[in-house]
N, C-alpha and C positions, 0 to 999 in steps of 0.2 A: 393300222386301227392302236391305239393309243392304247395302251396295257390299263384295263380298268383299278386296277390293285395300286398303282401308283401313281399318286395327285403328280398333276404337270408341275414342274419348280417354279420356273419366271413364266410368267401368266403376262405380266406387264403392270399400268397401274388399274386399278377398279378403282370406276367413282360411282358414291353410291348418292341414288338421287336425294337430296334431300326430301322433297315432299312426300316419301314414304316413309322417314325416320319417324315419323310422329306417330303413325298412324298405324306399324308396327305392334301388334299383340306382344305384349308380355305374359310369358308362359312359365307359371311356379309347376314345382314336380317334388315330391320325396321320394320319387323310385321311380324306376322301368318296370310295370307289372307283368308285360311281355315283351316277347320280339322276335323277329325273324327275318324273311325272305319270299319272294313273291316273283318269278320273270326278271328278273335282273336288280329288282328293288329290294331295298335296304327297309324293313318293316319295326317300327319301335314303339308302344306304346305308354305316353307318359300320364304318372299316376299320384294323386293328394291323398293324404288322410282330411277326414271332415270331422272333428268333434261332434257327437250328438249329445245332448243329454237325454238321461232317461231317468226321470224321477229325482234321485240325488247318485246315480251313476253317470258316465261318460261310456257312449259308443265310438269305438272307429269304424266310420264307416271310409273307404278307397272308394275314390271317383276318378274316370279316366278325364285329365287334361287336356291330352292330347297323343294325335296321330301323327307320328313323324315316318315319314316317307321319305325316300331318298336314293340317288346313284350312290355307288359303291365309293367312287371317287370324291362325292360330298360328304358322305359316311367317314372317309379317314380325314377328311380337310377338318371334320368337326370333333374327332375324337384328337388331331392335333391342338386344335385352338383348346379343350378340354385341358390336356396334358400341361398344354402350357400355362394355362389358367391358374391351374392346382400349384404346378409348382412357383408362380407368383404369390400363391397363398402362402404355399409353404414359406419362403423366403422370409415375406414381413410376420411369421410366427416367430422365425428365429431370431429378430430384430429386438434389441431390448427396448420395454415398453418406456416410450416418453412419459419423464416424469415434466407435470403441469406443476409449476411454480406457485406458491398460494401468496393471495394479493391479500395485502393488510393495506386497511383503509384506516 
């Protein structure tokens, strides 16, 4: 049996159906409100902040935006993808800002 803690290294080419990409939901979240595991499935609740006007003030309500459930192998793959995306972000932040030339008419 494969070790669920170690993602498979060479799974071959994966083709994602073009018919599914336009219908996939976009999930925005500000944080993970809680997490755990049950019967071998990783469970993570994603939440977002809502700003609610209350007179002249603003109240922040937190709402669940998704209930993420996955296998350990899928959680490791997601963590690897997040780590790589954050590394790309950090690399972009270290590059000098591009100077936009002024245009004279």
